N, C-alpha and C positions, 0 to 999 in steps of 0.2 A: 615425520608428518605423512610421507607417501605411504608408509605401512598402514597407518591408521586410516588414511583415505581409502585404500584398497580393501581393507577389512570391512569398513562401514559400507562402502559402495557395494561390495559383493553381498553383504547381508541384506541391505535394503533392496537390491535388485532382485534377489531370490524371493523376498517377501512381496515385491511388487508384482510378481507373476501370478499371484493369487487373484481371483476375480474380486471386484470391489464389494460384492455382496458378502464375501467371506471376510474381507478386510473390515467391513462394518461390524461384523461380529467381534473382531479384535478390538475395534473402537469401543463397542459397548462394554466389553470386559475391562478395557483400560480405564474407562471412566470411573468405575467404582473405587479402585485404590487411589487414583489421582485426586479425586474429590474428597473422599472420606479418610484416607490413611496418609498419603503423602502430603495432601492438602497444598498442592503446588500453587504457590503465590496467592493463596486464598485471602490473606489479609489485604493484599494490594487490590485484588478484584473487588472484595467487599467494600473497601474504603472508597475506591473509585466510583462504584455504583451508588453508594449512599450519598456521596457528595454531588454526583451528577444528577440524581433524581431524588432530591429531598422530599418531594411530594409523595413518594411511594412508601408503602408500609414495609415492615420487615419481611413479612411473607412474600410480598411482591419482589423484593430485592433477592431473596433466597431463590425464588423461582427463576429469575433471570440468571443468577449465578449458576444454577444447575444446567440451564439451557446453554449457557456459554461453555461450560466444561464438556458437555455432550458434543457441542459443535467443534470445540478445540480438538477433541480426540478424532473427530471426523476429518478435520483439517490435516492432522498428522498422517493418517492413513491415505488420504487423498493425495497428499504431497509425495508420499512414498510410491504410490501408484504411478507417478509421473516417470519413474525410472524406466518403465517398459510400455507405457501407454502408446497406442498407435495414433497417427494423425487423424484417422477417421473417428476413432473413439473420442479423442480430445475435442474435435470440432462438434461432436454430438453433445458433449457434456458442458462445453463453454461456448455460448453463442453471443453474437453482438448485433446491435441494430444502430442505425444512424451512420454507418460507414460510407454509404453512397453519398449521403448528404454532405458529410465531411469532405470527401474528395471533390465534390462539386464546388464547395465553398473555397477550398484551397486553390482550385483552378481559377475560379472567378475572381478571387482577390489576389491572385498571383503570389500566393504564400509558399515559401520554401519549407517553413517549419510549422509543426503542429505539436503543442504540448498538451499532455493529458494529466489532469489531477486525479488522484485516487487515494484511498486510505487503506489501512489494514482492516479491511472489511470483507466478509465472506472469504472465499479462497483466492487471495490476491496472487498466489503463484500461478493460477490458471490464466491470468490476464496476459501473460507473456505470449500465449498462443495466438494473440491478435495478428501476429505476423503471418499466420496461415491464411487469414482472411484478407490480408492486404499485401499480396505479393509485389505490387508495383510501388509500394512505399517502404522505405527503410525504417524499421521499427527498432526501438531500444528502450532501456529502462535504467534509471539511476539507482545505484545500490550503495549501501554502507557496508564495507568489508567487515566480515565477522572476525572476532579476535582469534577464534580457533581456526587455524589455517586449513585443516583437513575438511571441516564443515563448510568453510568458505568456498573451497574448491568444489565440494559436492553441490552446493546451491548455485554456483556459477554454471556448473554443467546442466543442472535442471533448467535454469532460466534461459540458457543459451541454446538449448536443443531445438527450439522452434525457429531459430534463424535470426533472432534479434540480437542487438548488441547489449552487453552488460557494461555500464559506464560507472567507474568508481566516482563517488561524490566529489572528491578533490580534483578530478579531471573533467568535470562536467562541461564547462564552457569550451575548453580546448577541443574536446572530443566531438561535441555537437557541431562546432564550426567546421571541423574536419569532415564530418559526415555530410554537411551541407554543400561541400564542394563536389559531391558526386552528382550523378544525373537524377537520382530519385529524390522525391520529397522526403522529409524526415519527420517521423512521429516519435516523440519521447514521452515515456511515462514517469511521473514523479509521485512517489508515495511521501507525502509531506506532513503526516500527522504525528511523527515522533517528536520527542523533546529535543530542541537544538541545544548546543552548548551555550554557556553564559555569553560569550562574545558574539555568537551568531544571533542572539536575540536583539530585536530592534523595534518590533511592533507587537502590541498586545491587543487581543480581542476577547470577547466573552464567548466561551465555547463549553457547552455542557456544564453551565453554572460555575465555571472557573475562569479566572484571568489566564489566558493561554497565549503562548508565543508559538509560531509555526516556522518551519524552514522557509526562507524567503527566496531561495534560488529560482523557483519557478517564475515568480513575478519579476525578479531582477533580470534574469536571462531572457524571459519572454519579452520584456520591454526592449532590451538591447537588440534582440534579433527580430522584433516585430512579429512574433509568432501568434498564430491563432491558438486560443486556449479553450479546452473543453474539460468538463467534469465527467468522470466515468461512474455512472449510477449502476452499481452491480447488485443483483438480487439473487437469492437462493430460491430457485423454482421448486425444487424438491431435493431430497438427499442425493448428493452427487451431481446435481445439475445446476448451472448458473447461467444467468443472462445479464448482459451489460448493455446499457444504452449511453451513447455519447451525447452529452448535452452541452450546447455552446455557451460559454461564458463571455467571450469577446473575440472578435476578429482583429480588434485594434487596441491592444493593451495600453498603448501610450495615450489613448483618449480618456482613460480612467484616472481618477485621483490616485495618488500614491497610497498603497496598501489596500485599495478597494478590491483588487483581484484576490488577494489573500483572504480578505473578509468574505468574499463570495464563495470561495472554496470551503471556508469554515462553516458557512451557513448551509451549504449543500450537504456536507458530511454530517453535520449535526442533525439535520432533518432526516437523513437516512438512518442514522443510529437510533433516533427516537422512535421511528416507525418499527424497527426490529432490532432492539438493543443487543440481543444475544450474539450477533455476528461480528461485533467489533472486538479488537484485541485488548480486553480489559486487564489482562495480566501484565501489560507494560506499565511501568511506573511513570505515567505520562506527566504528572504534575509534581515531580520531585524538586523542581526549581520553581519557586514562586516569584510573582512580580515584586513583592516586598523585598525579598532577598536580592533580586536582580538590581533593584534601585539602590540598595545599600552597597552591593559588591561592584556592580558594573555601570549602572545607569549614570551615577554622578561622574565617574571617570570618563564616560562617553561625552558628557557635557563639557568636561574640562578640555578634552581633545578636540572639541568642536564637531563631533560626529554623532 
């Protein structure tokens, strides 16, 4: 595993030394075989888009597909660039607004924890650089360990280089509570738009024309720790440049009905995707588990167990 890690790291690091304008040429070249020859997950992308936007014509769906693959190639080279990017360059390419307001609200409400909802939208890897903008707050992000150990270590290195914590999903509550014992306030990012496992599903909402279940950890832990909760609205300003605005969802999660916070996240993400659909991760097999199958396999068992 270490041998693979060092080989891939060395290769990507050398490649990352190229200017982004050169890497974007690589991206443009990569797009052609990826879309037309390799056809990387095109059946999933096409199926997801067709089902999510039944009102769109076939030419419109094809146009979004092409835009997605162009952006996906940009995401790949932009992520590789992180291996050698400077702090100054990172802060120039990924900016945030609403941070002062968030800090004021945390102080006013005497909140120790702040949770940030986001999706696999635009270049989510850049969001970890928020720690540069908030040196007085301890930032971190929840992640799902990759099956390939070498690539898992590579992405942990990338995401941790800005100073924030990488918290494995299974250790979320314990690690967040531990961080809360420090002097600094704690801000944790949750990417909650992937498909949860059968037993992790408990609430369904309509998202992009599908019955959809989301990870519930943000809401569950947010209620437990009385965290302020925000949505990170991230936009692509132009190629290689992103801006994100923190939008308040609630300062008091326990005042909301159960599952309302998750629904609010779903609504915010759906609105963002509909405005610029090419920047969401359509290649993920998001709806591989349906509500009908869940009811047959798990739902009735949950009822039997009283959960």
